[in-house]
N, C-alpha and C positions, 0 to 999 in steps of 0.2 A: 213611612209604611205605604206601599202601593194599595189603594183602595180596590176592593173587589167589585167586579161588575155585577155579580149575582149576589142575591140575598144569602145570608148566613142561616141555613136551615140545619141547626144542630140536632134537632129532635126529629125522628122519623115519624110519619104519619101513624105508624103502628102504636107508637107511645102516647098518641093523643086520644082524648075522648071523642065520641062520635060528634058531640056538639061543636068541639073545636075544629074537627076536620071539616064539618060543613061551613063554618065560619070562615075558615081559611080558604076554602073553595070560592067563596064569594067576597074575597078580600078587596077586589077593586070597588064594587058598589058601596060596600060598607065604609071603607076608608074615604072614598070621594064624597060620599053624602055627609059623613061626619065632619071632614075638613071644610066642605063647602058651608055647612051650618055654622061652624066656628068663624069662617071668613065673613059671613053676613053679619054675625054678632060684632065682630071687630069693626067693620065698616060703620055699623049703627053707633057704636061707642065713639068712634072717631068723629063722626058727624056731630054728635052731642057736644063734645068738648072742643071742636074746632074754633069757636069764638073765644076761647080762653086758651091762648097759645102756651102759656107757662104751665098750664095744667096738661095740655095736649102732648107736651114733650115727655114727661115721665109715664104718662098713661099709655102713649103709643109704644114706648120702649117696653113697657111692662106687658102689653098685649102681644108684642113680638116674641118675648120670652115665653109667654103662655102658649102661643102657637107652636113653638118648637116643642115644648113639653107635651102638648096634646099629641103631636105627630109621633113623638118618640114612644109614648105610652101606648097609643092605639096601634101603631105599627108592630111593636113588640108583641102585643096580645093577639091581634087579629092574624098576623102573618107568622107568629111563633118564631121571632128572630131574637137571638141573643145579643146581636151587635147590629148597629146601624152605620155602615161604612160611609153612606152619603152624608152623614152628620158627624163624622169623626172629629173629636175634640181637637186633635193635633192639627187639623186643617182649618180650624175656625177663623183664627185672626188672620192668617196669611191669605185665605180665600177671600174673606170679607174685604181685606185691604186692597188686594189686587183687583177685585171686582169693582170696588168703589172708585179707584183711580181710573180704570177704564171707562166706566159709565160717565164719570165727570168729563173726561177728556172727549168722549164721543159726542156728548150733547153740546159742549162748548164748540166743537168742530162744526156741528149743525148750525149753531147761532152765528158763528163767524162767517160761514158761507152765505147764510141769509143776509147778514149785514153787508157783505162785500157787493152782493147783487141788488142792494137797495130795498130789502124787505122789512127793515126796521125803521119805523117813523120815530119812535121815542124810546129812550131807556133812562129811567129816573129812579132815584132812591125811594124806597117804600117803607118797609117795617123790619126791624131786627127781631122783635119778639115773634112776629109771624114767621120769620125764618127759623127760629128755634122750635116753634110748634110744629112746623112741617117736618122737622127731623123725626119726631115721634110718629107722626101720622104716616109718613112715607115708609118708615121702618116697618111698622105693622102691616101695611099693604104689601110691601115687597116680600116679607117673610111668608105671609099667608098664601099669596099667589104662587110663589115658588114651591112651597110645600104641596099645594094642590096640584099644580100643572106639571111641574117637573118631578116632585117627590112621589106623587101617586099616578097621575095619568101617564106621563112619559115613561117612567121607570117600569111600571107593570105592563104597559102596552109594548114596550121595547122587548121584554122577555118573551112575549107571546108572538110578536109580529116582526121583530127586528127594528134596527135603528131608523132606517129610512121611513118606514110606514109610521113609526111612532113620532118622528119628527114632523112629518106632513100633517098627521091628524091632530097632534097636541097643539101645533102652531095655528091651524085653522080654528080650533075650538077656542083657543086663547084669544084670537082676534074677534071671534064671534061674540064673546062675552062683553065686548066694548059696544056692541050695538044698542045696549040699553041706555047709553049715555045720551043726554039731551040733543047734542049737535052731531050724533053719530051718523056716519054715512057707510054705505057698503064699501066704497073704496077705502075709507079710513080704517074699517075693521080689517079688511084685507091687508092693508099696509101694516097695521099692528102685528098681524100674524107673520107677515114676511120679514119685518124688522125685529120687533121685540120677541115674538114667539120663537122664530128660528134661531135668533142670536142666543137667547137664554137656553134653549135646548141644546145648542152646540156647545155652550159654555159648560153645561152639565156633563155632556157626552165626553168633552176633552179632559175633564178633571175628575169625573165620577164623584163629585162632591157638590152639595147644594149651597155651600157657603159662597163659592165664587159667583154663581148666578144671583144669589140673594144680594150680594154687594153690588153687583152690576145693575140689577133691577132698581135697588134703592137709589143708587147715585144718579141714574138716568132720570127717574121721576123726580128726585129731590132737586137736582140742578135745573130741571124744567120748571118746576113749581116754586120751590124754596129759594132758589137763587134768582132766576129771571122772572118769576111771577107770571108765567104763561099757563093758561088753562091746559089740563092734561087730558088727552084722549077724548076730545069732544065734550068734556064737562062744561056746564053752563056757569060754574063758579070760577071767578078770576081768583087765583090764590094770592094770599097776602104775603108775598115773598119779600126777599131782601131788596129787589129791584122790581119795578113795573115796566114791562116791555110791550110796546104796541106794534104789532105787525101789520103790513099792508103790501099788496102786490098780488101777483098770480098765485093760484093755489098750488101749482107745481112747485113753487118756491117756499110758500108759507104753510101750505096744508089747508088753507081756507078756515072754515069755522071749526074743523076738527082739531086744528093745531099742527105744529111742525111735524109730528109723527106721521101725518098723511102726505107729507111732501116727498118729492123725488129726492131731495137732499138727504133726508133721513134715511131713505131706502138705500141710497148709494153708500152713505157713511156706514151704516150698519152691515152692509154686504162685506165689507173688508174684514172685520173681526170674525164674522160668521164663517167666511171662507177659511181663514187662517186656523180657527179653532177646529173645524171639521177636518182639515188637513192634518192638524196635529193629532186628533183623535184617530184618524185612519192609520198614521204611522205608528201609533202606540197599540194598534190592534183593538181599539175600543168601539169600532163600528160593528155591531152585532148583525149578523145575516138573519134572514127570516128562517126560523126553525122549520126543518123538514118534517112533514107528517109521516108517521110510521105506516 
């Protein structure tokens, strides 16, 4: 079934109470603040259970499921939608699977290029339990960030301003949120917006499903931290992943203190799928123009 670009508003505003009409009118701030609060709670819980990886795995997966449930319930109530095509059940496993494979391949490509140009000093075995725990933690992070930035911010802004403006604004805001990290830099935040933000928004635009960008986001972060043990997005904490990777060399290659996501390598690697996905979206007629004012 082809997912719809626009929300399913089966009930006309006339049939709604005055309170529901007002709530629906302010759907963006209500949903954004609600999901942002849930995301902060999820990050807090993940931080608490991080030292216990075998507990972090089930709790992280559970938090991811709770995040989806909160989005479904709040979006149906606030936006008065009977269906949520962006979270269609029939797209779930295929979208998650394709996104996961792509995210894993992309970050492995980044590491391979850094290795070829001498940016890796050491790669050693680290922790299998830590590897398992990061599956749960990265699952909950990916789900909450995609629900917030692509499910609420990008989707609603796109309806009001068109795909191009929504992609630019959501990508810049996505990058800006990473400025709070300990080793954050202005270039690092911009790079996250240009790589992760734009790529994930294009993944949603091409499929009109959140499952694909969720899988892509999860695999990119998990391969980064859970497999190679590299600090994510300027974080000061070195993840207890399957391997421990020590990077050295110019920041254009390694990303410096921010990590590989701020490197030219990541920017070029992510540019390829972003371009392909946007081209696919354009051919399928999924690039929405800016609505004309009456």
